[in-house]
FIBA-51489 format. One record per residue (C-alpha): x, y, z. Coordinates in steps of 0.05 Angstrom, whole numbers, padded with zeros to 5 digits, always signed. Example, Ala and Ser with C-alpha at 12.3 -4.5 7.8 and 13.67 -1.06 7.14 Angstrom:
# residues 2
+00246-00090+00156
+00273-00021+00143
***
This chain:
# residues 57
-00003+00000-00002
+00058+00045+00016
+00081+00034-00057
+00011+00062-00079
+00016+00123-00047
+00087+00132-00066
+00078+00124-00137
+00144+00096-00158
+00173+00161-00128
+00126+00207-00161
+00075+00209-00109
+00087+00280-00083
+00079+00303-00160
+00023+00258-00172
-00016+00276-00101
-00006+00353-00104
-00026+00350-00173
-00091+00310-00151
-00109+00359-00092
-00094+00419-00140
-00149+00395-00190
-00196+00387-00137
-00191+00455-00110
-00196+00477-00177
-00254+00437-00194
-00290+00461-00124
-00277+00531-00142
-00306+00517-00208
-00369+00488-00176
-00381+00540-00120
-00369+00603-00153
-00428+00606-00201
-00470+00581-00145
-00447+00639-00105
-00463+00685-00160
-00528+00657-00169
-00547+00671-00094
-00513+00745-00106
-00557+00754-00171
-00627+00733-00137
-00613+00777-00074
-00601+00840-00111
-00662+00818-00154
-00706+00814-00096
-00675+00877-00064
-00689+00913-00128
-00764+00885-00130
-00778+00908-00065
-00747+00979-00068
-00789+00983-00132
-00851+00958-00097
-00839+01009-00043
-00834+01065-00097
-00902+01047-00125
-00932+01042-00058
-00920+01113-00038
-00922+01143-00101
***
């Protein structure tokens, strides 16, 4: 099993590449979700402001 993790002497390169790849994939999955949430929040605030303007105007 130790030989598997060592990857024939290239383990540090292989596992650091795997880790970095997982970080990039995680980032690419998370960022659109966060942007979408911010966009919805902004849209809701805008709708509430417009509703207040129509009520008072």
